[in-house]
C-alpha positions as CSV (number, residue, x, y, z in Angstrom):
1,X,-33.1,-62.9,112.0
2,X,-33.6,-64.9,108.8
3,X,-30.4,-66.8,107.8
4,X,-30.7,-65.9,104.1
5,X,-31.3,-62.2,104.9
6,X,-28.2,-62.2,107.2
7,X,-26.2,-63.7,104.4
8,X,-27.3,-61.0,101.8
9,X,-26.6,-58.3,104.3
10,X,-23.1,-59.6,105.0
11,X,-22.2,-59.9,101.3
12,X,-23.5,-56.4,100.7
13,X,-21.4,-55.0,103.6
14,X,-18.3,-56.7,102.3
15,X,-18.7,-55.5,98.7
16,X,-19.7,-51.9,99.7
17,X,-16.7,-51.7,102.1
18,X,-14.3,-52.8,99.4
19,X,-15.9,-50.8,96.7
20,X,-15.6,-47.6,98.8
21,X,-11.8,-48.1,99.6
22,X,-10.5,-46.1,96.6
23,X,-10.7,-42.4,96.6
24,X,-11.5,-40.5,93.4
25,X,-11.8,-36.9,92.5
26,X,-15.4,-35.7,92.8
27,X,-16.1,-34.4,89.4
28,X,-19.8,-34.6,89.1
29,X,-19.7,-32.7,85.8
30,X,-18.4,-35.9,84.0
31,X,-21.2,-38.0,82.7
32,X,-21.8,-41.4,84.4
33,X,-21.7,-44.4,82.2
34,X,-23.8,-47.5,82.5
35,X,-23.1,-50.3,80.2
36,X,-25.5,-53.3,80.3
37,X,-24.7,-56.3,78.2
38,X,-27.0,-59.4,78.0
39,X,-25.4,-62.7,77.1
40,X,-26.8,-64.1,73.8
41,X,-29.7,-61.7,73.7
42,X,-30.7,-61.8,70.0
43,X,-31.4,-58.9,67.6
44,X,-35.1,-59.5,67.3
45,X,-35.8,-60.6,71.0
46,X,-37.6,-57.6,72.1
47,X,-41.2,-56.5,71.7
48,X,-40.0,-53.2,70.1
49,X,-38.5,-55.3,67.4
50,X,-41.9,-57.0,66.8
51,X,-41.2,-60.2,68.7
52,X,-44.5,-62.2,68.9
53,X,-43.9,-63.5,72.5
54,X,-41.4,-61.6,74.4
55,X,-42.6,-58.4,76.1
56,X,-39.8,-55.9,77.0
57,X,-41.3,-52.5,77.8
58,X,-38.3,-51.0,79.5
59,X,-35.9,-51.9,76.8
60,X,-38.4,-50.6,74.3
61,X,-38.7,-47.3,76.3
62,X,-35.0,-46.8,76.2
63,X,-35.0,-47.3,72.4
64,X,-37.9,-44.9,71.9
65,X,-36.4,-42.3,74.2
66,X,-32.8,-42.8,72.9
67,X,-31.1,-44.2,69.8
68,X,-31.3,-47.7,68.4
69,X,-28.5,-48.8,66.1
70,X,-29.4,-51.1,63.1
71,X,-25.9,-52.4,62.3
72,X,-23.8,-52.2,65.4
73,X,-22.0,-55.5,65.5
74,X,-20.4,-57.7,68.1
75,X,-16.6,-57.8,68.5
76,X,-16.7,-61.5,68.3
77,X,-18.9,-64.5,67.8
78,X,-18.6,-66.1,71.3
79,X,-18.4,-64.8,74.8
80,X,-14.8,-64.3,75.8
81,X,-13.4,-62.8,72.5
82,X,-16.4,-60.3,72.2
83,X,-15.8,-59.1,75.8
84,X,-12.1,-58.8,75.1
85,X,-12.8,-56.3,72.2
86,X,-15.2,-54.3,74.2
87,X,-12.7,-54.0,77.2
88,X,-9.5,-53.3,75.2
89,X,-10.9,-51.5,72.2
90,X,-9.1,-53.9,69.9
91,X,-10.6,-56.2,67.2
92,X,-10.0,-60.0,67.3
93,X,-6.9,-59.7,65.1
94,X,-5.2,-57.6,67.8
95,X,-6.9,-58.2,71.2
96,X,-5.5,-60.7,73.6
97,X,-8.4,-63.1,74.1
98,X,-9.5,-64.6,70.8
99,X,-11.3,-67.8,71.9
100,X,-13.3,-69.2,74.7
101,X,-10.2,-70.6,76.3
102,X,-11.5,-70.8,79.9
103,X,-9.6,-69.0,82.7
104,X,-6.6,-67.5,81.0
105,X,-7.3,-64.0,80.0
106,X,-5.8,-60.5,79.5
107,X,-2.1,-59.8,79.7
108,X,-0.6,-57.5,82.4
109,X,0.1,-54.8,79.9
110,X,-3.2,-54.6,78.3
111,X,-5.0,-51.2,78.5
112,X,-8.6,-51.5,79.3
113,X,-11.5,-49.0,79.1
114,X,-11.8,-49.4,82.9
115,X,-8.2,-48.2,83.3
116,X,-8.7,-45.3,81.0
117,X,-11.8,-44.2,82.9
118,X,-10.2,-44.8,86.3
119,X,-7.3,-42.6,85.2
120,X,-9.9,-39.9,84.1
121,X,-11.3,-39.9,87.7
122,X,-14.1,-42.5,87.4
123,X,-15.2,-45.1,90.0
124,X,-15.2,-48.3,88.1
125,X,-17.4,-51.3,88.9
126,X,-18.2,-54.5,87.1
127,X,-21.0,-56.9,87.9
128,X,-21.7,-60.3,86.1
129,X,-19.5,-62.3,83.8
130,X,-15.9,-61.3,83.3
131,X,-14.5,-64.1,81.2
132,X,-11.1,-62.4,80.7
133,X,-8.9,-64.0,83.4
134,X,-9.7,-66.3,86.3
135,X,-8.5,-65.7,89.9
136,X,-4.7,-66.2,90.0
137,X,-4.1,-64.8,86.5
138,X,-2.9,-61.4,85.0
139,X,-6.4,-60.9,83.6
140,X,-8.3,-60.4,86.9
141,X,-10.6,-57.2,86.6
142,X,-9.2,-55.6,89.7
143,X,-5.7,-55.6,88.0
144,X,-7.3,-54.3,84.8
145,X,-8.7,-51.0,86.0
146,X,-11.8,-52.0,88.0
147,X,-12.0,-50.8,91.6
148,X,-14.6,-53.6,92.2
149,X,-15.9,-56.6,90.3
150,X,-18.5,-59.0,91.6
151,X,-19.6,-62.1,89.8
152,X,-18.0,-64.8,87.7
153,X,-14.3,-64.6,86.5
154,X,-13.9,-67.9,84.7
155,X,-15.9,-68.4,81.6
156,X,-17.3,-71.8,82.5
157,X,-18.1,-70.8,86.1
158,X,-20.8,-68.5,84.6
159,X,-22.8,-71.5,83.1
160,X,-25.0,-71.9,86.2
161,X,-27.1,-69.5,88.1
162,X,-26.7,-71.6,91.2
163,X,-22.8,-71.7,91.7
164,X,-21.3,-72.7,95.0
165,X,-19.6,-69.3,95.1
166,X,-19.2,-65.9,93.3
167,X,-16.1,-63.9,93.2
168,X,-15.4,-60.4,94.6
169,X,-12.0,-58.9,93.7
170,X,-10.5,-62.4,93.5
171,X,-12.1,-63.4,96.9
172,X,-14.6,-66.3,96.8
173,X,-18.0,-65.4,98.3
174,X,-19.7,-68.7,99.3
175,X,-23.3,-69.1,98.3
176,X,-24.9,-71.0,101.1
177,X,-27.1,-73.9,100.2
178,X,-25.8,-74.2,96.6
179,X,-24.3,-77.6,95.8
180,X,-22.9,-77.1,92.2
181,X,-26.1,-78.4,90.7
182,X,-26.7,-76.5,87.5
183,X,-30.5,-76.1,87.9
184,X,-31.2,-75.8,91.5
185,X,-30.0,-74.2,94.7
186,X,-30.8,-71.8,97.5
187,X,-29.2,-68.6,96.2
188,X,-29.9,-67.3,92.6
189,X,-26.7,-65.7,91.6
190,X,-28.1,-63.0,89.3
191,X,-30.2,-61.4,92.1
192,X,-26.9,-60.8,94.0
193,X,-25.2,-59.5,90.9
194,X,-28.0,-57.1,90.1
195,X,-28.3,-55.9,93.6
196,X,-24.5,-55.1,93.8
197,X,-24.8,-53.0,90.7
198,X,-27.6,-51.0,92.2
199,X,-25.6,-50.6,95.5
200,X,-22.5,-49.4,93.4
201,X,-24.7,-46.8,91.7
202,X,-26.0,-45.6,95.0
203,X,-22.6,-45.5,96.6
204,X,-21.0,-43.5,93.8
205,X,-23.9,-41.1,92.9
206,X,-21.7,-38.1,94.0
207,X,-18.7,-38.9,91.7
208,X,-18.5,-40.0,88.1
209,X,-18.9,-43.7,87.7
210,X,-18.6,-46.5,85.2
211,X,-20.9,-49.5,85.9
212,X,-20.2,-52.4,83.6
213,X,-23.0,-54.9,83.9
214,X,-22.1,-57.8,81.8
215,X,-25.1,-60.0,82.8
216,X,-25.4,-63.7,82.1
217,X,-29.2,-64.0,81.3
218,X,-30.5,-65.2,79.0
219,X,-27.6,-67.5,78.5
220,X,-26.7,-70.6,80.5
221,X,-28.6,-73.5,82.1
222,X,-31.9,-71.9,82.4
223,X,-33.2,-71.8,86.0
224,X,-34.6,-69.3,88.3
225,X,-36.5,-69.1,91.6
226,X,-40.1,-70.4,91.7
227,X,-41.5,-67.0,92.9
228,X,-40.0,-64.9,90.1
229,X,-42.9,-63.2,88.5
230,X,-41.8,-63.8,85.0
231,X,-41.4,-67.4,85.6
232,X,-44.9,-67.5,87.1
233,X,-46.1,-65.9,83.9
234,X,-44.5,-68.5,81.5
235,X,-44.2,-71.7,83.6
236,X,-47.5,-73.3,82.3
237,X,-47.1,-72.5,78.7
238,X,-47.6,-75.8,76.7
239,X,-44.8,-75.0,74.2
240,X,-43.6,-77.6,71.8
241,X,-39.9,-76.4,71.9
242,X,-37.3,-79.1,72.0
243,X,-35.7,-79.0,75.6
244,X,-32.0,-79.1,75.9
245,X,-30.9,-78.9,79.5
246,X,-34.0,-78.7,81.7
247,X,-37.7,-79.6,81.6
248,X,-38.9,-76.1,80.9
249,X,-36.0,-74.5,78.9
250,X,-38.1,-72.4,76.5
251,X,-40.4,-71.1,79.4
252,X,-37.3,-70.3,81.5
253,X,-35.7,-68.5,78.5
254,X,-38.6,-66.2,77.9
255,X,-38.9,-65.5,81.7
256,X,-35.1,-64.5,81.8
257,X,-35.5,-62.0,79.0
258,X,-38.3,-60.4,80.8
259,X,-36.7,-60.5,84.2
260,X,-33.7,-58.7,82.7
261,X,-36.0,-56.1,81.2
262,X,-37.6,-55.5,84.5
263,X,-34.1,-55.0,86.1
264,X,-33.1,-52.6,83.4
265,X,-36.2,-50.6,84.4
266,X,-35.0,-50.7,88.0
267,X,-31.7,-49.2,87.1
268,X,-33.2,-46.3,85.1
269,X,-35.6,-45.7,88.0
270,X,-32.7,-45.6,90.4
271,X,-30.9,-43.0,88.3
272,X,-34.0,-40.8,88.3
273,X,-34.5,-41.3,92.0
274,X,-30.9,-40.2,92.7
275,X,-31.4,-37.2,90.4
276,X,-28.5,-38.2,88.1
277,X,-30.4,-39.6,85.0
278,X,-29.8,-36.6,82.9
279,X,-26.0,-36.9,83.5
280,X,-25.9,-40.6,82.8
281,X,-25.5,-42.4,79.4
282,X,-27.0,-45.9,79.4
283,X,-26.0,-48.5,76.8
284,X,-27.9,-51.8,76.4
285,X,-26.6,-54.4,74.0
286,X,-26.2,-58.2,73.4
287,X,-22.8,-59.6,73.6
288,X,-22.7,-61.8,70.3
289,X,-25.3,-62.9,67.8
290,X,-28.3,-64.8,69.1
291,X,-28.4,-68.6,69.4
292,X,-31.3,-70.3,67.7
293,X,-32.2,-72.5,70.7
294,X,-35.0,-75.0,70.7
295,X,-34.9,-75.9,67.1
296,X,-37.3,-78.5,65.7
297,X,-39.2,-79.0,62.4
298,X,-41.9,-76.5,63.4
299,X,-39.2,-74.0,64.5
300,X,-36.2,-74.3,62.2
301,X,-34.7,-71.0,63.3
302,X,-35.2,-71.6,67.0
303,X,-38.4,-71.3,69.1
304,X,-37.7,-67.6,69.7
305,X,-36.1,-67.1,66.4
306,X,-33.5,-64.4,67.6
307,X,-32.3,-63.8,64.0
308,X,-35.6,-63.8,62.1
309,X,-37.4,-60.5,61.3
310,X,-40.9,-61.1,62.2
311,X,-42.1,-58.4,59.8
312,X,-40.3,-59.4,56.7
313,X,-39.6,-63.1,57.3
314,X,-35.9,-62.5,56.3
315,X,-33.3,-63.9,58.7
316,X,-29.6,-63.4,59.4
317,X,-27.7,-66.4,58.5
318,X,-26.0,-68.5,61.2
319,X,-25.9,-67.5,64.9
320,X,-23.5,-67.5,67.9
321,X,-20.3,-69.3,67.0
322,X,-19.8,-68.1,63.3
323,X,-19.3,-64.9,61.5
324,X,-22.3,-64.8,59.3
325,X,-24.7,-62.0,60.3
326,X,-26.5,-64.2,62.8
327,X,-23.3,-64.4,64.8
328,X,-22.5,-60.8,64.8
329,X,-25.8,-58.7,64.7
330,X,-26.8,-57.5,68.1
331,X,-29.3,-55.2,69.6
332,X,-27.5,-51.9,70.6
333,X,-29.3,-49.0,72.2
334,X,-28.0,-45.8,73.7
335,X,-30.0,-43.6,76.0
336,X,-28.9,-40.1,77.4
337,X,-31.7,-37.8,78.3
338,X,-31.4,-34.3,76.7
339,X,-28.4,-35.4,74.8
340,X,-29.5,-38.1,72.5
341,X,-32.4,-37.4,70.3
342,X,-35.4,-39.5,71.4
343,X,-36.6,-42.1,68.9
344,X,-33.5,-41.7,66.7
345,X,-32.3,-44.7,64.6
346,X,-28.8,-45.0,63.3
347,X,-27.4,-47.1,60.5
348,X,-23.8,-46.5,61.5
349,X,-21.6,-49.4,60.7
350,X,-19.6,-50.1,63.9
351,X,-18.6,-52.7,66.4
352,X,-17.4,-53.3,69.9
353,X,-13.9,-51.8,69.5
354,X,-15.7,-48.5,69.0
355,X,-16.8,-48.5,72.7
356,X,-13.3,-47.8,74.1
357,X,-12.9,-44.4,72.1
358,X,-16.6,-43.5,72.7
359,X,-16.5,-43.8,76.4
360,X,-13.2,-42.0,76.6
361,X,-14.7,-39.2,74.6
362,X,-17.7,-39.1,77.1
363,X,-15.2,-38.9,80.0
364,X,-13.2,-36.1,78.3
365,X,-10.2,-38.2,77.9
366,X,-8.2,-39.9,75.2
367,X,-8.3,-43.5,74.1
368,X,-5.0,-45.3,73.8
369,X,-3.3,-45.5,70.4
370,X,-3.8,-49.3,70.4
371,X,-7.5,-49.0,69.9
372,X,-9.0,-50.1,66.6
373,X,-12.3,-48.2,67.3
374,X,-13.8,-45.0,66.2
375,X,-15.7,-42.8,68.7
376,X,-19.4,-42.7,67.8
377,X,-20.1,-39.5,69.9
378,X,-20.9,-37.5,66.7
379,X,-23.6,-40.1,65.8
380,X,-24.9,-40.1,69.5
381,X,-25.1,-36.3,69.8
382,X,-26.1,-35.6,66.1
383,X,-26.0,-31.9,65.2
384,X,-25.1,-31.0,68.9
385,X,-21.6,-32.5,68.4
386,X,-20.6,-30.3,65.6
387,X,-18.4,-33.1,64.5
388,X,-18.3,-35.3,61.5
389,X,-18.8,-39.0,62.2
390,X,-15.7,-40.9,60.9
391,X,-16.2,-44.3,59.3
392,X,-14.3,-47.5,59.3
393,X,-12.2,-48.5,56.3
394,X,-13.0,-52.1,57.3
395,X,-14.2,-54.1,60.3
396,X,-12.3,-57.4,61.1
397,X,-13.1,-60.7,63.0
398,X,-11.1,-63.9,63.4
399,X,-11.2,-67.0,65.6
400,X,-9.0,-70.1,65.5
401,X,-10.9,-71.5,62.5
402,X,-12.5,-68.6,60.5
403,X,-12.2,-64.9,59.3
404,X,-14.6,-62.2,58.3
405,X,-14.0,-58.7,56.9
406,X,-16.6,-56.1,56.3
407,X,-16.0,-53.2,53.9
408,X,-19.1,-51.0,53.6
409,X,-21.8,-53.3,52.3
410,X,-19.4,-55.9,51.2
411,X,-18.5,-58.8,53.5
412,X,-16.0,-61.5,53.0
413,X,-16.1,-64.6,55.2
414,X,-13.9,-67.8,55.3
415,X,-16.2,-70.1,57.3
416,X,-13.4,-72.6,58.1
417,X,-9.9,-73.6,57.2
418,X,-11.0,-76.0,54.5
419,X,-13.1,-73.5,52.5
420,X,-12.4,-70.5,50.2
421,X,-13.5,-67.0,51.0
422,X,-17.1,-66.1,50.3
423,X,-18.3,-62.7,49.3
424,X,-21.7,-61.1,49.9
425,X,-23.3,-57.7,49.1
426,X,-25.3,-57.1,52.3
427,X,-27.2,-54.2,50.8
428,X,-29.0,-56.7,48.5
429,X,-28.5,-60.0,50.2
430,X,-28.8,-59.6,54.1
431,X,-29.4,-63.4,54.4
432,X,-26.0,-64.1,52.8
433,X,-27.3,-66.6,50.3
434,X,-25.5,-65.5,47.1
435,X,-21.8,-65.9,47.0
436,X,-20.3,-63.3,44.6
437,X,-16.6,-64.2,45.0
438,X,-16.2,-65.3,41.4
439,X,-18.1,-62.3,40.0
440,X,-16.1,-59.6,41.9
441,X,-12.6,-60.8,42.4
442,X,-11.3,-57.2,42.5
443,X,-13.5,-56.5,45.5
444,X,-12.5,-59.7,47.2
445,X,-8.7,-58.9,46.6
446,X,-9.2,-55.5,48.3
447,X,-11.0,-56.9,51.3
448,X,-8.3,-59.6,51.7
449,X,-5.6,-57.1,51.7
450,X,-7.3,-55.6,54.8
451,X,-7.4,-59.0,56.4
452,X,-3.6,-59.5,56.0
453,X,-3.2,-56.0,57.5
454,X,-5.4,-56.7,60.5
455,X,-3.9,-59.9,61.9
456,X,-0.9,-60.2,64.2
457,X,0.2,-63.1,66.3
458,X,-1.7,-63.5,69.5
459,X,-0.2,-62.8,72.9
460,X,-1.6,-64.4,76.1
461,X,-2.1,-63.6,79.7
462,X,-0.4,-65.6,82.4
463,X,-1.5,-67.9,85.1
464,X,0.2,-66.8,88.2
465,X,-1.4,-69.2,90.7
466,X,-3.4,-72.2,89.3
467,X,-4.3,-73.4,92.7
468,X,-6.8,-70.7,93.3
469,X,-8.9,-70.7,90.0
470,X,-12.1,-72.4,89.1
471,X,-11.9,-76.2,89.3
472,X,-15.4,-77.2,88.4
473,X,-19.0,-76.7,89.6
474,X,-18.8,-79.5,92.2
475,X,-15.6,-78.2,93.7
476,X,-15.2,-75.5,96.2
């Protein structure tokens, strides 16, 4: 028998056995929930948004058959904080993880969406990049409500698709033939992660499940197997993008976006094959604003221009790592056959803390009082909900160096500790070019009162055993 086939079979057996250990009530009337989050996928990086290169038919179909949100925003501007907001339902003035700190993550007493859904009778599985607590900390997903989690726990561990190991419920799963080299190896991690997600859905088809697929593509050191069809499509493109990490970074990036689109299609096809598509809501989103990779004189907004509207030529300012719109605007799509009106577009102003109360609503349970979010079920169901959609008084973001507050169309941002707050009217200035702070001091004063209200001192998770965590890509 082929050695690689034996390896895949063994990993599948281990994961499925451990996944099936917990017994949950068989309440098939509760809707299943699939949440797919792509790392650094930009607002305009889909063919449905008019991108001139990238072809994403499966994502486009979800948008055309479901609902696309025009201003649903990330919870943070980098990976770990934005994941913390979606998992805890708290904005970055309250949530535990507020920076890309590495392996330290959630606190033992944090209440997560996985815990809420588990208590409501859901099987809970996570597949991909956790980033909220390495092995040996209080933040590990299996202590935060997940029955099973397979992928990367430590933030930096997820920077390569050829790691020496992945992690399943804090146990290392060695990937034979991978040496720690960022760009090459025998086993492509994302194939395993995607396969385990599909296996989870198959295994849990007769009970309500929550599948959280926090995928790494298209972020990272771009590399994939030679035989990947999307790579074959793009590998010979003579693009003039500035390479950053490998020889064919831009070609790899395009291939990764389209690879993930294909895999999203595979998930939807599986739901249909199992006869559970109509009882499953699927969300697809980015995790934070796009990164304008491969910039040069010809491509000042990045080769793929994730924040540039190809129809109008306007662009969101900034990108990943700051709180201008380029760092916060993400693609956000919801698909639920027979429940969400096909082809609908929502201008609801929301962000990741809204996911907690929304998923609790879907599950027929109640979100914890600690959430800063608002359920968007009335928006998703439209007139079928018979409920009025509540709105935020404000949305809030912070990191160690900056702050931002959104109040309707008004947005205040303090880019760093050395500068004053800037004020923008996004209804007239989506590119954030005209600072109105001096012209509207009363509006800025009101917004800053919200900022004071929103912040509280951060707490931190704990390291329980530092010997078992990630030590570096060359280590075991």
